[in-house]
N, C-alpha and C positions, 0 to 999 in steps of 0.2 A: 338657476344660479348654483354654483358649486359652493357648498359650505363645509367647514371643518367638522361639523357635527356628524357628517356621513361616515367619517373615519372611526367614530365611536360605536358604530353598529356592530352587531355580532359577527357580521361577515369579515370584519377586519380585526377581530380580537386575536390575542397571541395564540390561543388554542386553535382557532380556525385557520390562521395563517400557517401555523406549524403543521397542521394536518394537510392543508392544500399544497404546500410546497413539495410534498412527497409526490404529488401528481404532475408536477411540472416536468417537461420532457427531460429524460435522463441523458446525460452526456457520457457515453461509454468510455471507459478507461480500462486498459488491459489488466494491470496489477490489482487495482482496488476492487475489481469485480471477478478476479480469477477464482473459480471454485476450488475448495480444498486448500486455499492458501492462508487466509486470515480467519481466526476464530473470533467472532464478535462477542463482546462482554459488556452489555449494558450494566452500569453500576449506579448506585444511589448516592455516592459520595464523590468528592473531588479527587480523591487519591486511590491509587491501585496498589494493593498489597500483593507482592510476589514472594512465594516461598521457594528458597533454594534448598535442595536436598541431595546429598551425596549418597546415592544408594546403588552404585555400580556393583556388579558381581565380583567376588573375590575367590581366589583359590583356597581350598581347605587343606590344611596340613594333616598328613597322616599321623595316627597315634596308635599306641598299643592297646589291645583289648583290655578293658577294665580300668584304663587310666582315665583321669579327669577329662571331660569334654571341653574343648575350647568354646568360650561363649561369644556369640556374635554380638557386636556392639550395636546399639540402636542407631537409627539414622541421624546424621548430623544435619540439623536444619537451621536455616537462617531466613527470617522474614524481613523484607524491606518494603517501604512504601515509595511510590513514584507519583508525582502530581500530573494530572492531565493538563493539556494546554488549551488555550482559548483561541479560536479563529473567529474573527468578527469583522463584519463589513456592513456599510450602510449606503443607501442611495437616496438622495433628497429630492422630493417632488416639490417644486416651488408653485405657489398659487398662480403665478403668471404663466406657467406652462399649461395650465388648464383653462386659461382665459381664452374665450372665443372659440373653444372646441365645438365643432359642429357634429351633432350626433349622426352616426351612420345608420341609415335605415331606421329601425325602431329602438335603437339602443337607448337605455335610460342612463341617467347620471351615475347610478350605482355601477352599471355595467361598464361605463367608460373608465371609472376608477379601477374596477377590478381588472380590466384589460391592461391598464398602465402598470398597476402593481405586479401583475403576473409577468409582464415584460421585464420589469426591474429584477424580479426574483430569478428569472431565467439567466440574466446576465451575471448576477451575483453567484448563482449556483454553479455556473460554468467555472468561475474563479475558485469556488470551494472544491469542485471536483478536481481541478488541476492541482490544488494544494494537497488534497488527499493522495493523489497519485505521486506527488513529490515526496510526501511522508512515507508512502508505501515503498517506493523505490529505495529511499534511504534506509528503511527498516530492513530490507532484503540485503543491504550491504553492512548492516550493523551500526549505521550512523545516521540518525535522524537530524536533519538540519532545518533551520528556519529559512524564510524567504531571503534574508540578507546573507545567508551562508553560515551564520553562527550555529554552533552545536546546541541542539536541544537535549539529545541523549546519545551517548556513545555506549552501546550495550556491551561491547567487549570489555570496556573499562569498568562498567558498572558491575558486571558479573565476574570479573577477573579471568576472562578467557582470552585466547589469542586466535585471531583470524589468520589463516595461512597467507604467506606472502604471495604477491602476484606472480603468476607463472607465464613464461613465454611459450606460446604455442608454435612460434616460428613458422607461421603460415606462408610467409613470402620467400622462403628459402628457394633459390634457383634449382637446386638438386636435393629435394627432401629425402631423408632417410626412409627406408621402407617401414611402414607401420607406425611412424612417429605420431601421427594425429590420434590414432586409436590408443596408443600408450598414454598420451596426454589426457584423453577422455577417461581412461581407466583410473588414472591418478586422481582426477577430479571426483569421480564417483566414489572411490575408496575413501578419500578424505572427508567427503560429506557424510557418508554412512557411518564412518568411525566417529566423526564428530557428534553425531546424533545419539550415540550411546544406546542404541536400540529403540529410540523413539520412532513411532510410525510403523515399525515392523516391515512387512513385505509390501505395504501400500505406498511406500515412498517413491516419488517420481522426481528425478533430478532435472531441473530446468536450467537452460543456459540462455541468458539474454545477450544477444550479440549486437554490437554497433555496426554501422554500415560497412566500413572497410573490413572489419573482422568477418562479417557475414559473407561478403563477396569473395574473400580469399578462401574461406572455409568451403563454400559450395562449389568453388572452381578448383579446389585442390585435387590433384590427380588421385591421391589415395581414396578420397571420399567418393569421387566419381567412379573409379574402378570397382569399388565395393558394390555399387548399385547397377552397373552395366550388366546386361544379360540376365537380370533377375526381375521377378515380379515387383520388387520394391523400387524399381527404377522410377515408377510413377511418383513415389514419395519425394525423390530428389527433384523431379520436375516441378513439384509443388513448392520447392524451396526458393521462390522468387522473393522480390523485395517485400518486406513486412509480412512474410508468411512464416511457416514453420516446417520442420521435418525432423526425423529422429535418426541419430547416428551415435555410435559409441556408447549406448546406454543413456544418452542425454536427449531430451527434447529441446531442440534449438529453435529460438524465436528471434527473428530480426526485429528488435524492439523499436517501435516508433514513438519517440517522445515529442517534444515541442519542435516546431519547424526551425527554430533558431539553433537547434542541436546542442543547447547548453542549459536552458532553464530546467527542463526535465529530460535527462538523457543518461545513457550508460557510457558515452564516449565512443567516438567512431572506430577507434582501434582496440576497444576493450570488450570483454565479456564478463558477465556476472552470473554466478551459479548459486542456486539455492534449492532446498528440498520442498516439494509440495506434498500435502497429506501427512506431514510429520507433526503438526500441532505446535510448532515452535514460534509461530507468528501469531500474536494476539492483538486485537484492536478493541480498546475500551472506549466507552462513550459515557461521559458524565452528564448530569442534569444541568439545565440552564439556570442562570442567576436571576430568577424571578420567583416570587412567592408561589405561584401556581405550579411550579415544577420542582420545588424543594423536596428532596428525599424520594423522588420518583425515578424509575429506571431511565437512564439517559437515552436520548434519541440521536440519530445521526445528524439531524439538522433542525434548527429552530428558526422561527421568523416572527417578527412583530413590528408594529408601527409606533413611533414616538412623535407626538405633535408639538408644534411650536406654541407653547402656552402663553408666551409674552406678546407676540405680534400677530399670531394667527396667520403666518405667511408661508409655512412649509410643513411638510410631513416626511419623516425619515422612515424608509422601509429598511429594516435591519435583518441580517441573518447571522446566526451564531452556530458554532459547533465546538465541542469540548472533547477531542479525541486524545488517545495515546496509543501510538503504534509501538509494539514491544517485540523484540526478538530475544527469547529466553535462552537460545543456544547459538550464539554468534560463531562459535568454533566450528559449526557445521556449514559455514558459508565458504565460498571459494571465488577466486577472481583470476582473470588471465588477460594477456595482451597478444596481439598478432605478431609483433616483431620484438 
């Protein structure tokens, strides 16, 4: 007989489930797991403090020998707090779902429950991973939105910066001008590097996420193909098939594969989004969960626990929570383009 008391054992405690959920099969996502892109910041509070500082270099005015020396002013600093968001989901296991379950082989009652809970965790974690990718993609465009499309944080507005207007790459021109694509690439790279104000130094890599139509026109463009013909780098272009990547014009191009509907998580089939990697401008904070055992502890990327029906003893809710904040501290270093 399956009893609700089994859920009260150590195997199903909040601490145990939070630890075990990290071992559930990982659903790979490009942006959320890209090395050198996001800096993880586990925090012990619900808010993130970000300090803005205007410390750019300035020209020094010449002066006569022996005259007073111009004094350099201290850095102008401004600190602001931003609240992390909560992602929460539950999956209810009804008592009737466990009725008449026949044990497979030598499985015990505990193992049956563990298997069912793990299955629910996988399904919920997939949703969490998709949501994280959605937040990551939004952060790379300076605008993090909720599932319903409403704005969570517009980082350009928050920091008083301006993201350059969308540029037309004119990839579908019937008679393209010589060198036009490389000039567009150079403009994108210059804009991003200047927008960084020196952050990242020589380690910065410019990434371009291309939608399907943008990618197809780019890789088929005569200028791009002629650049690679008769060179050892031709193999790189041959690798530029659907959902792959290649390097051209100082940019690492990736045919971004979002959700299959082309809209839930996507860059737009005719669009390209550019951002710097290894620059340190993208940060990802993780706040602690809203339970006593996690108060004032460094936040984890995912939490899980079970809530029991204490009135009718008829169900148990498997829950997952995350408390992230995806931040872009230099949105002026972002760039965007369209194919036509």
